[in-house]
C-alpha positions as CSV (number, residue, x, y, z in Angstrom):
1,M,115.4,103.6,110.6
2,N,117.1,107.0,110.1
3,G,117.9,108.0,106.5
4,E,119.4,111.0,104.8
5,I,118.5,114.6,104.0
6,R,118.0,115.1,100.3
7,H,117.1,118.1,98.2
8,C,115.1,118.9,95.0
9,D,113.2,121.8,93.6
10,Y,109.9,119.9,93.2
11,L,108.9,116.8,95.2
12,V,106.0,115.0,93.4
13,I,104.1,112.3,95.4
14,G,102.2,110.0,93.0
15,S,102.8,108.7,89.5
16,G,99.4,108.9,87.8
17,V,98.6,111.3,84.9
18,A,98.6,114.4,87.2
19,G,102.0,113.6,88.7
20,L,103.7,112.6,85.5
21,F,102.4,115.5,83.5
22,F,103.4,118.0,86.2
23,A,106.9,116.4,86.4
24,L,107.4,116.8,82.7
25,K,106.5,120.4,82.7
26,A,108.3,121.3,86.0
27,A,111.5,119.7,84.8
28,R,111.9,122.6,82.4
29,H,112.4,124.9,85.5
30,G,114.1,122.7,88.1
31,T,114.9,119.3,89.4
32,V,112.0,116.9,90.2
33,V,111.9,113.9,92.5
34,L,108.8,111.8,91.7
35,V,107.9,109.3,94.5
36,T,105.6,106.4,93.9
37,K,104.5,103.7,96.4
38,K,104.9,100.6,94.2
39,R,105.7,100.4,90.5
40,S,105.5,103.6,88.5
41,A,102.5,102.3,86.5
42,D,100.5,101.3,89.6
43,S,97.9,104.1,89.5
44,N,94.2,104.8,88.9
45,T,95.3,106.3,85.6
46,N,96.5,103.0,84.4
47,R,93.0,101.5,85.0
48,A,91.0,104.2,83.4
49,Q,89.1,102.5,80.6
50,G,86.7,105.1,79.3
51,G,88.8,108.1,78.2
52,I,89.2,111.8,78.4
53,A,86.3,114.2,77.9
54,A,87.3,117.2,75.7
55,V,85.6,119.3,73.0
56,T,87.3,118.3,69.7
57,S,84.3,118.0,67.4
58,D,82.5,120.6,65.3
59,E,79.2,119.1,66.6
60,D,80.2,119.8,70.2
61,S,80.8,123.0,72.1
62,F,82.4,124.3,75.3
63,E,79.0,125.4,76.5
64,L,77.5,121.9,76.1
65,H,80.4,120.3,78.0
66,V,80.0,123.0,80.7
67,Q,76.2,122.4,81.0
68,D,76.6,118.6,81.1
69,T,79.2,119.0,83.9
70,L,77.1,121.4,85.9
71,R,74.0,119.1,85.5
72,A,75.9,116.1,86.8
73,G,77.4,118.1,89.7
74,A,73.9,118.7,91.1
75,G,74.3,122.3,92.0
76,L,77.7,122.1,93.7
77,C,80.2,122.7,90.8
78,H,82.1,125.9,90.8
79,E,81.2,127.3,87.4
80,D,84.4,129.3,87.1
81,A,86.4,126.1,87.6
82,V,84.2,124.1,85.1
83,R,84.4,126.7,82.4
84,S,88.2,127.3,82.6
85,I,89.1,123.6,82.8
86,V,86.7,122.6,80.0
87,Q,88.1,125.4,77.8
88,E,91.7,124.3,78.3
89,G,91.0,120.7,77.5
90,P,91.8,120.8,73.8
91,A,95.2,122.3,74.3
92,R,96.2,119.6,76.7
93,I,94.9,116.9,74.3
94,R,97.1,118.3,71.6
95,E,100.1,118.0,74.0
96,L,99.3,114.4,74.6
97,I,99.1,113.6,70.9
98,E,102.5,115.4,70.5
99,L,103.9,113.1,73.2
100,G,102.9,110.1,71.1
101,I,99.6,109.0,72.7
102,R,97.6,107.0,70.1
103,F,93.9,107.7,70.5
104,T,91.5,105.4,68.6
105,E,90.5,106.7,65.1
106,R,87.9,105.7,62.6
107,E,87.3,106.3,58.9
108,V,85.3,109.3,58.0
109,P,81.9,108.2,56.5
110,D,81.8,108.6,52.7
111,Q,85.4,109.8,52.6
112,P,87.6,106.8,52.0
113,G,91.2,107.1,53.3
114,R,90.4,110.0,55.7
115,R,90.4,109.3,59.4
116,E,89.2,111.2,62.5
117,L,89.1,110.7,66.3
118,D,86.6,108.0,67.2
119,L,84.7,109.9,69.9
120,G,82.8,107.9,72.5
121,R,79.8,108.9,74.6
122,E,79.2,108.1,78.3
123,G,76.5,108.7,80.9
124,G,75.6,112.4,81.4
125,H,77.2,113.6,78.1
126,S,74.9,115.1,75.5
127,K,77.5,114.7,72.7
128,R,80.2,112.2,71.7
129,R,83.3,113.8,73.2
130,I,85.3,111.0,74.9
131,L,88.7,110.5,73.4
132,H,89.8,106.9,74.0
133,A,92.4,104.3,73.2
134,Q,90.0,101.4,72.7
135,D,89.0,100.5,76.3
136,M,92.5,101.0,77.7
137,T,92.9,104.8,77.6
138,G,94.6,105.1,81.0
139,R,97.2,102.5,80.1
140,E,98.1,104.3,76.9
141,V,98.3,107.7,78.6
142,E,100.5,106.2,81.4
143,R,102.7,104.5,78.8
144,A,103.5,107.6,76.9
145,L,104.0,109.9,79.9
146,L,106.2,107.3,81.7
147,D,108.3,107.0,78.5
148,A,108.7,110.8,78.4
149,V,109.5,111.0,82.1
150,Q,112.2,108.3,81.9
151,R,113.9,110.2,79.1
152,E,114.1,113.5,81.1
153,S,117.4,113.8,83.0
154,R,116.1,116.3,85.5
155,I,113.5,113.9,86.9
156,T,114.4,111.2,89.4
157,L,111.7,108.5,89.6
158,L,111.7,106.6,92.9
159,E,109.6,103.4,92.9
160,N,108.7,101.6,96.1
161,H,108.9,104.8,98.1
162,M,106.1,106.1,100.2
163,A,105.6,109.5,101.7
164,V,105.1,109.4,105.5
165,D,104.2,113.0,106.4
166,L,104.7,116.5,105.2
167,I,107.4,118.6,106.9
168,T,106.2,122.1,107.8
169,A,107.8,125.1,109.5
170,A,105.1,125.0,112.2
171,K,105.9,121.4,113.0
172,L,109.6,122.3,113.4
173,G,108.7,125.2,115.6
174,L,110.3,127.8,113.2
175,P,109.5,131.5,113.5
176,G,107.5,133.3,110.8
177,P,104.7,132.2,108.5
178,N,104.1,128.5,108.2
179,R,105.0,126.7,104.9
180,C,105.7,123.3,103.5
181,L,109.4,122.4,103.5
182,G,109.3,118.9,102.2
183,A,108.3,115.4,103.3
184,Y,109.5,112.3,105.1
185,V,109.7,109.4,102.6
186,L,110.0,105.7,103.4
187,D,112.3,103.6,101.2
188,R,110.2,100.4,101.4
189,P,113.0,97.9,100.5
190,T,115.5,99.2,103.1
191,G,113.0,100.6,105.8
192,Q,114.9,103.9,105.9
193,V,113.0,107.1,106.1
194,H,114.7,110.0,104.2
195,S,114.0,113.7,104.7
196,Y,113.3,115.4,101.3
197,A,113.6,119.2,101.2
198,A,111.8,120.9,98.3
199,Q,110.8,124.3,97.2
200,A,107.3,122.8,96.6
201,V,105.6,119.5,97.3
202,I,102.9,118.4,94.9
203,L,100.4,115.8,96.1
204,A,99.2,113.7,93.1
205,T,98.3,110.6,95.2
206,G,94.9,109.9,93.7
207,G,91.9,108.8,95.6
208,C,90.7,106.6,98.5
209,G,88.8,103.7,97.0
210,K,90.4,101.2,99.3
211,V,88.5,102.7,102.3
212,Y,85.6,100.6,101.0
213,L,85.2,96.8,100.9
214,Y,84.4,96.8,97.2
215,T,86.2,99.2,94.9
216,T,87.5,99.4,91.3
217,N,90.7,101.1,92.6
218,P,94.1,99.5,92.8
219,D,95.6,98.6,96.2
220,I,97.5,101.9,96.3
221,A,94.3,104.1,96.6
222,T,94.5,104.7,100.3
223,G,93.9,108.4,100.5
224,D,97.5,109.2,101.5
225,G,97.5,112.8,100.1
226,V,94.3,113.8,101.8
227,A,95.5,112.3,105.1
228,M,98.9,114.0,105.0
229,A,97.5,117.4,104.1
230,W,94.9,117.1,106.9
231,R,97.7,116.3,109.4
232,A,99.7,119.3,108.1
233,G,96.7,121.6,108.8
234,V,95.2,122.0,105.3
235,P,91.4,122.1,104.9
236,V,89.6,119.4,102.9
237,A,86.2,119.7,101.3
238,N,83.3,117.6,100.0
239,M,84.6,114.2,101.1
240,E,81.1,112.8,101.5
241,F,80.9,112.7,97.7
242,V,82.4,109.3,96.9
243,Q,81.4,108.1,93.4
244,F,80.4,104.4,93.2
245,H,80.9,103.1,89.7
246,P,77.7,101.3,88.7
247,T,79.3,98.4,86.9
248,C,82.1,96.4,88.5
249,L,82.4,92.8,87.3
250,Y,80.8,90.5,89.8
251,H,82.8,87.2,89.9
252,P,84.4,85.4,92.8
253,K,87.8,85.3,91.1
254,A,87.8,88.8,89.7
255,K,89.5,91.6,91.7
256,S,88.2,95.1,91.2
257,F,87.7,94.8,87.4
258,L,85.8,97.8,86.0
259,I,83.3,97.5,83.2
260,S,83.6,100.9,81.6
261,E,80.7,103.3,81.4
262,A,81.5,103.4,77.7
263,V,79.8,100.0,77.4
264,R,76.5,101.7,78.2
265,G,77.5,104.6,76.0
266,E,77.6,102.2,73.1
267,G,74.1,100.8,73.9
268,A,74.4,98.3,76.7
269,V,71.3,97.9,78.9
270,L,71.1,97.1,82.6
271,R,68.6,94.3,83.4
272,T,67.3,92.5,86.4
273,L,68.0,88.8,86.7
274,E,64.6,88.3,85.2
275,G,65.6,90.3,82.1
276,E,63.7,93.6,82.8
277,A,65.4,96.8,81.5
278,F,64.9,98.7,84.8
279,M,66.7,102.1,84.2
280,V,63.7,103.5,82.4
281,R,61.9,103.5,85.8
282,Y,64.6,105.7,87.4
283,H,65.6,108.4,84.9
284,E,64.6,109.9,81.6
285,M,68.1,109.1,80.2
286,A,67.7,105.5,81.3
287,D,71.0,103.7,81.0
288,L,72.9,106.9,80.2
289,A,71.8,108.6,83.4
290,P,74.6,110.1,85.6
291,R,76.5,107.6,87.6
292,D,75.0,108.4,91.1
293,I,71.5,107.7,89.8
294,V,72.6,104.5,88.1
295,A,74.5,103.2,91.1
296,R,71.5,103.9,93.4
297,A,69.1,102.2,91.0
298,I,71.3,99.1,90.9
299,D,71.6,99.1,94.7
300,A,67.8,99.5,95.0
301,E,67.1,96.6,92.5
302,M,69.5,94.3,94.3
303,K,67.9,95.1,97.7
304,R,64.4,94.8,96.4
305,S,65.0,91.4,94.8
306,G,67.7,90.0,97.1
307,A,70.0,89.5,94.1
308,D,73.7,89.6,94.4
309,H,74.1,91.5,91.1
310,V,72.3,92.7,88.0
311,W,73.0,92.1,84.3
312,L,74.7,94.5,81.8
313,D,73.6,93.4,78.4
314,I,75.3,94.4,75.1
315,T,74.6,91.1,73.2
316,H,72.3,92.9,70.8
317,K,75.4,94.6,69.2
318,P,77.4,92.8,66.5
319,A,80.1,90.6,68.0
320,P,82.9,92.1,65.8
321,F,82.0,95.6,67.0
322,I,82.1,94.5,70.7
323,M,85.5,92.8,70.3
324,R,86.9,95.8,68.4
325,R,85.6,98.5,70.7
326,F,86.2,96.7,74.0
327,P,89.0,94.3,73.5
328,N,90.3,94.4,77.1
329,I,86.8,93.9,78.6
330,Y,86.0,91.2,76.2
331,R,89.3,89.3,76.8
332,T,89.1,89.7,80.6
333,C,85.5,88.6,80.9
334,L,86.3,85.6,78.6
335,E,89.0,84.6,81.1
336,Y,86.3,84.3,83.7
337,G,84.0,82.3,81.4
338,I,81.8,85.1,80.2
339,D,81.4,85.8,76.5
340,I,80.0,89.3,76.4
341,T,79.0,88.9,72.8
342,K,76.6,86.1,73.7
343,E,75.7,86.6,77.4
344,P,75.1,89.5,79.8
345,I,77.8,90.6,82.3
346,P,77.1,90.3,86.0
347,V,77.8,93.7,87.6
348,V,77.6,95.4,91.0
349,P,78.4,99.0,92.1
350,A,81.8,99.6,93.7
351,A,83.7,102.6,95.2
352,H,85.4,104.4,92.3
353,Y,86.2,108.1,92.5
354,Q,86.7,110.7,95.2
355,C,85.0,113.9,94.2
356,G,86.2,115.9,97.2
357,G,89.7,116.3,98.5
358,V,92.4,118.7,99.5
359,L,91.0,122.2,99.0
360,T,92.9,124.1,96.3
361,D,92.6,127.2,94.1
362,L,92.6,126.9,90.3
363,H,96.4,126.8,90.3
364,G,96.4,123.7,92.5
365,A,97.7,125.7,95.5
366,T,96.5,124.8,99.0
367,R,96.3,127.1,102.0
368,L,99.8,126.0,103.1
369,P,102.4,127.8,101.0
370,G,104.6,125.4,99.2
371,L,102.0,122.6,99.0
372,Y,100.0,121.9,95.9
373,A,97.5,119.2,95.2
374,I,96.4,118.0,91.7
375,G,94.2,115.3,90.2
376,E,91.8,113.2,92.2
377,V,93.4,114.1,95.6
378,A,92.3,117.7,95.1
379,C,89.0,119.5,95.3
380,T,88.9,122.3,92.7
381,G,85.2,122.6,92.4
382,L,85.0,120.9,89.0
383,H,83.1,117.8,90.0
384,G,80.6,119.2,92.5
385,A,78.4,116.5,94.0
386,N,79.0,114.0,91.2
387,R,81.8,113.7,88.6
388,L,80.8,113.6,85.0
389,A,82.3,110.6,83.3
390,S,85.8,111.1,81.9
391,N,86.2,114.6,83.4
392,S,88.8,113.2,85.8
393,L,91.7,112.8,83.3
394,L,90.8,116.2,81.9
395,E,91.1,117.8,85.3
396,A,94.4,116.0,86.1
397,L,96.0,117.3,82.8
398,V,94.7,120.9,83.1
399,M,95.6,121.3,86.8
400,A,99.0,119.7,86.4
401,H,99.7,122.2,83.6
402,R,98.5,125.1,85.7
403,A,100.4,124.1,88.8
404,A,103.6,123.9,86.9
405,A,103.0,127.2,85.2
406,H,102.2,128.9,88.5
407,L,105.3,127.5,90.3
408,A,107.5,128.6,87.4
409,E,106.5,132.2,88.1
410,A,106.6,131.8,91.9
411,D,109.3,133.4,94.1
412,L,110.1,130.3,96.3
413,P,112.7,130.1,98.9
414,P,115.6,127.6,98.0
415,A,115.0,124.1,99.2
416,G,118.0,124.1,101.4
417,D,117.4,127.4,103.2
418,V,116.2,125.4,106.3
419,R,118.1,122.3,107.5
420,L,115.5,119.6,107.9
421,P,115.8,117.1,110.8
422,L,116.6,113.5,110.2
423,W,113.7,111.1,110.8
424,E,113.6,110.0,114.4
425,C,112.1,106.6,115.2
426,G,112.6,107.0,119.0
427,N,112.1,103.7,120.9
428,A,109.9,102.1,118.2
429,Q,110.4,98.4,117.6
430,D,109.7,96.0,114.7
431,A,106.0,95.2,114.7
432,D,105.4,91.9,116.6
433,E,101.9,91.1,115.4
434,L,101.2,92.3,111.9
435,V,97.8,90.6,112.0
436,V,96.6,93.6,114.1
437,I,97.0,95.8,111.0
438,S,95.2,93.4,108.7
439,H,92.3,93.0,111.1
440,L,91.9,96.7,111.7
441,W,92.1,97.2,107.9
442,D,89.3,94.7,107.2
443,E,87.1,96.0,110.0
444,L,87.4,99.6,108.8
445,R,86.6,98.8,105.1
446,R,83.6,96.7,106.0
447,L,82.4,99.3,108.4
448,M,82.5,102.0,105.7
449,W,80.8,99.7,103.2
450,D,77.9,98.9,105.6
451,Y,77.4,102.3,107.1
452,V,78.8,105.0,104.8
453,G,78.1,103.5,101.3
454,I,75.7,104.3,98.5
455,V,72.8,104.9,100.9
456,R,73.3,106.4,104.4
457,T,71.3,107.3,107.5
458,N,72.0,109.5,110.5
459,R,72.2,106.5,112.8
460,R,74.6,104.6,110.5
461,L,76.8,107.7,110.3
462,A,76.8,108.1,114.1
463,R,77.8,104.5,114.6
464,A,80.6,104.7,112.0
465,R,81.9,108.0,113.6
466,K,82.1,106.4,117.0
467,R,83.8,103.2,115.9
468,I,86.3,105.0,113.6
469,A,87.3,107.3,116.6
470,N,88.2,104.1,118.5
471,L,90.0,102.7,115.6
472,L,92.0,105.9,115.1
473,E,93.1,105.8,118.8
474,E,94.2,102.2,118.4
475,I,96.2,103.0,115.3
476,R,97.9,106.0,116.9
477,E,99.1,103.9,119.8
478,Y,100.4,101.2,117.3
479,Y,102.0,103.9,115.1
480,W,104.2,105.3,117.9
481,D,105.2,101.9,119.3
482,F,106.4,100.3,116.1
483,L,108.7,101.1,113.2
484,V,106.8,102.4,110.2
485,T,105.9,100.1,107.3
486,S,103.8,100.8,104.2
487,D,101.0,98.7,105.6
488,L,100.9,100.7,108.8
489,L,101.1,104.0,107.0
490,E,98.2,103.1,104.7
491,L,96.1,101.9,107.6
492,R,96.7,105.2,109.4
493,N,95.8,107.2,106.2
494,I,92.7,105.3,105.3
495,A,91.4,105.6,108.9
496,T,91.9,109.3,108.8
497,V,90.1,109.6,105.4
498,A,87.2,107.4,106.6
499,D,86.8,109.8,109.5
500,L,86.8,112.8,107.2
501,I,84.2,111.2,104.9
502,V,81.9,110.5,107.8
503,R,82.3,114.0,109.2
504,C,81.5,115.6,105.9
505,A,78.4,113.3,105.5
506,Q,77.2,114.2,108.9
507,A,77.6,117.9,108.2
508,R,75.4,117.8,105.1
509,P,71.7,117.5,106.1
510,E,70.3,116.7,102.7
511,S,70.7,114.3,99.8
512,R,72.7,115.7,96.8
513,G,74.5,113.9,94.0
514,L,76.5,111.1,95.4
515,H,75.5,111.7,99.0
516,Y,72.1,110.1,99.7
517,N,70.8,110.1,103.2
518,L,67.4,108.4,103.9
519,D,66.7,110.8,106.8
520,H,67.1,113.8,104.4
521,P,66.1,112.3,101.0
522,E,65.7,115.6,99.1
523,P,68.2,118.3,98.2
524,D,68.0,121.4,100.4
525,P,68.1,124.6,98.3
526,A,70.0,126.3,101.1
527,W,72.9,123.9,100.5
528,A,73.1,124.4,96.7
529,G,76.6,125.8,96.0
530,R,77.7,125.2,99.5
531,D,80.8,123.1,100.0
532,T,81.4,121.0,103.1
533,V,84.7,122.3,104.3
534,L,86.6,120.8,107.2
535,D,89.4,122.8,108.7
536,P,92.0,121.1,111.0
537,D,92.4,124.4,112.9
538,R,88.7,124.3,113.9
539,A,88.2,120.5,114.0
540,A,86.6,119.1,117.1
């Protein structure tokens, strides 16, 4: 249904840490409308258990953090991005603490009454540098940022609103250079689609974990930002690098519950069902190896033995320590009948983090003037072929700060200098068979899990590409025949992202980081430092 034309200075799509942090900073310079698909706290940020990687200890250094990140990134990180983001980390941490975020502390040994940050260690890190709030860091960060956003009068937070598409000068047929003018936004409760005009649109939509059958992500993670940017003519990069978290709780009643990498950081050991500690056979760092190696090792052990899962065992640690350090994991596992102080945890790998995304510079700006992307939706060059644990919240904070600072200095046209059109639904009708959407959704996710998962082959990728092309055509026909709903929009977006993942995977004839192809099992030196960039202007 047709809606209204509305105006703001900054239109932020997504309410994770990147979107919230940007909104707080941008509100100093203009009005902000922050759009989120469901409730404001429904985000990947809210599920982040481990913490934020930043150099805050005298025993650590920027150089060590940089080298750990470059090592995990398997030759694909942009070193300038790594160094600058790592170096800005401590300043952003101080801002979080000033906002009231309560990171876990501990007593300083041999100094009664004095406390310091309780720094954790995770896979791939050479030092303890993970700031955390027990094992619920994301929830604590989200709480404090949301509280601050709700106190800010220049920010309007719209829950249950979903962006449909970006509005560009080129799409409207306007003369002169192309630029982003705003976005169409669906009000889910009313079904109306409003036209939001903005000086700048900031994509902070997170990742695309729901493109896979098994994921640690919430239901909102459907790749919306990447898909919208692609349809608006913006390049994307490195979408083949989807990080599978090694340890998702395996239980028939558990839905996408993550067992934090910090559990292994505190000494947990991965074991076969027979009790063998197998990671020593795969990497010199054993259970603290980078995530891609651990996920492939688990996948290999499960395929070798036919097992449905492996064990993650921390029972050798004192029970009081486990319950104090991992209260949420302990409590949740206990709800499913698993006492992690006495028995190992059944775990499997699951899609977790999108390392590629919308191609941006180090201010978050895309090729399309007026469009920015920050957080997981963006590809800055920090993560390379494999994200180092807990670098994601760090990147989101730093890039949100940079984007806001860049826009504060930008000479942008007023949001109302072009009159946007109202949304036109044409002859579209209410959907008559919603089962079509659910069936296509299920087929797509299973297809991606089977053919474009942890281990790939040329033949699997070719099959996936062909079937996804057919699915996209079916979805396009359905999209134009029926009124838009959030389910239809998410299906459209996730099919687009699935296609981009396969295209990027086919374009990289090697194995590197998170992309492992049995037909090209070794890294190719010629592809070191070479991003897989897809450009809509040159797409076949």
